[in-house]
N, C-alpha and C positions, 0 to 999 in steps of 0.2 A: 583212871582217875588222876587228874592233874594235881600235884602237890598233896596227894593223899586226902583230898576232899571228896565228900559224897556228891552224888548227882543232884540231890535236893539243894545243896549249897550252891551249885552252879546255876540251877534253875532260878533260885532266889536272887542270885547276883545279877543274872540277865534281866529278870523282871524289874528289879530295883533300878538298874541302869536305864532301862527303857522308860519306866515311869518318870524318873528324874529328868531325863532328856525331854520328854513330852511336856512336862510341866514347865521346864525352863523355856522351851520354844514358845509356848502359849504366853508366858510372862513377858518375854522379849517382844512378842507381837503386840501385846496390850500396851506396852510402853511407847512403841514407835508412833510418830505423828501420823495423822490421817493421810497426809500427802504421799507417804512412802508406801504405795500399794505393792510394789514389787518385793520390797523387803518383808512387808507384813505377810505376803503370800508365801515367801520363802520359809519364814519361821513357823507360820501357823498352817500352811497348806498341808493337807494330809490325805492319806488313803484310809478309808474306814471299811473294815470287814465285819459283817454282822451275821448272826444266826438268830432266827426268832420267827415267830413265837414258839416257845417250847412249853409243853404241858404234860403233867403227870397227874392222873386222877384215879384214886381208888376210894373205896367207901369211907375209910376213916382218915384219909390223908389226901389233901389236894395241894398240888404244887404247880404254880404257873409262873413262868418267867417270860416277860414280854420281849426282852431283847438282850442278847450278849453281843457286845461290840468291842472291837480293838481298833484304836486310833493310832496310826503311825505317821510321823513326820520326819523330816531330815534330822531334827534335833534328837529324836529317839535313838538313832544310830550313834550320834555324837555322845549321848549319855551312856550308851552301852560301851563305847570305846573308852570313855573317861573312867568308868567303874573298873574296866579291865586294867587300865594303866595304874589306877590307884591300888588295885589288888596286887599288881606286880611289885609296886614299891614297898608294900607292907607285907 
């Protein structure tokens, strides 16, 4: 364990950084003008991994999940690095 932190903390930190970076990348792409296709693709272009559909059905409980998806773009990794740097400072 780094710095005496639990594994759950590190998983939370990684997910928070990835989500923050993805949201930031989508926001930057939305603000860019329509003519800058290359920059828009750089910030919002992504690789998406999905699993689905998943289903679970017993007599008293029915659970159906249409899709589980993870969307990663270049800003996802930038957010992960930013959260790591912020953690090191504090």
